[in-house]
C-alpha positions in Angstrom: 61.4 30.8 109.3 61.0 33.9 111.4 62.9 37.1 110.5 65.6 36.5 113.3 66.5 33.3 111.8 66.6 34.7 108.2 68.7 37.0 109.3 71.5 34.8 110.9 71.8 32.7 107.6 74.8 34.8 106.3 78.0 33.3 105.3 76.9 29.6 105.6 79.2 26.4 104.9 76.6 23.9 104.9 73.4 22.8 105.6 71.9 19.5 107.3 68.5 18.6 107.8 66.5 15.8 109.4 63.0 15.1 109.1 61.4 18.2 109.8 64.4 20.9 110.9 67.4 22.6 109.8 70.5 23.3 110.9 73.3 25.7 109.0 76.7 25.9 110.1 78.3 29.5 109.5 82.0 29.8 108.5 82.5 31.7 111.9 81.7 28.2 113.4 78.2 29.0 114.9 75.0 27.0 114.2 71.9 28.1 113.3 68.8 26.2 113.7 64.5 26.0 112.5 61.7 24.2 112.1 60.3 21.3 114.1 61.7 22.3 117.8 61.4 18.7 119.2 63.4 17.5 116.1 66.2 19.9 116.2 64.6 22.9 115.2 65.3 24.7 118.4 69.1 24.4 119.7 68.8 27.1 122.3 69.3 24.3 125.0 73.0 23.9 123.5 73.6 27.0 121.9 76.7 28.1 124.0 78.2 24.9 123.1 77.5 25.3 119.7 80.8 27.2 119.0 83.9 26.2 117.0 81.9 23.9 114.9 83.6 22.1 112.0 80.3 19.8 110.9 76.9 19.0 111.2 75.5 15.6 111.1 71.4 14.7 111.1 69.7 11.7 111.8 66.1 11.6 111.1 64.9 13.4 114.1 68.3 15.0 115.8 71.5 16.7 115.3 75.4 16.3 116.1 78.1 18.9 115.5 81.6 18.0 115.7 83.6 21.0 117.6 87.1 21.7 116.7 88.3 20.2 119.8 87.1 16.7 118.8 83.9 17.1 121.2 80.4 16.5 120.1 77.0 18.4 121.0 73.9 16.8 120.3 70.4 18.2 120.2 66.9 17.1 118.9 64.7 14.2 119.7 66.4 12.4 122.7 65.4 8.6 121.6 67.0 9.4 118.4 70.1 10.6 118.9 69.6 14.0 120.5 70.8 12.9 124.1 74.3 11.7 123.8 74.7 11.9 127.8 75.4 8.4 128.1 78.1 8.3 126.0 79.5 12.0 126.3 82.5 10.8 128.5 83.6 8.9 125.6 82.9 11.7 123.1 86.5 12.8 122.8 89.0 13.1 120.2 86.2 12.5 117.7 87.5 12.7 114.0 83.8 11.8 112.2 80.0 11.4 113.1 77.6 9.7 111.0 74.1 9.0 111.2 71.2 6.4 110.6 67.3 7.5 110.4 67.7 7.4 114.3 71.1 7.0 115.7 74.5 8.1 115.3 78.1 6.8 115.1 81.4 8.6 116.1 85.0 7.4 114.8 87.6 8.6 117.2 91.0 9.0 116.8 92.1 5.9 118.3 89.8 4.0 115.8 87.1 3.0 118.5 83.6 3.8 117.5 81.3 5.4 120.0 77.3 4.9 119.3 74.0 6.3 120.7 70.4 6.6 119.9 67.9 4.0 118.9 69.1 0.2 119.4 67.3 -1.2 116.5 68.8 1.9 114.2 72.2 1.1 115.5 72.4 2.9 118.5 73.6 0.5 120.5 76.8 -1.6 118.9 77.8 -3.4 121.6 76.0 -6.9 120.9 72.8 -8.8 120.1 71.2 -8.6 116.9 72.6 -8.7 113.9 76.0 -8.9 116.0 75.7 -11.8 117.8 
């Protein structure tokens, strides 16, 4: 861990880890990341969005941050949940985010669930094995 990251690790509420990276949620709602850049250790691409974060969840190679406005920000291995662009329009009014090894599920305020990530790990919940 570099000195720049170490200096940011103050007033931390919680830390989440995926296989080879960490994300720390600070009291001010900002997120600090380090470790394997491809698996979430580098959050610079979404840094502007990582404001007012209330909760962080990790899959095996990506992170999801739940913001105070009910939106979700993701980063890390795109195939394993780090890319939620295909469902981003549905990631509003989110109340809870959970993860498997390579996928995420978000519970919305209306009781519906939105999933993304590897299909075989729960990232695709619209049918097929074992839901048929």
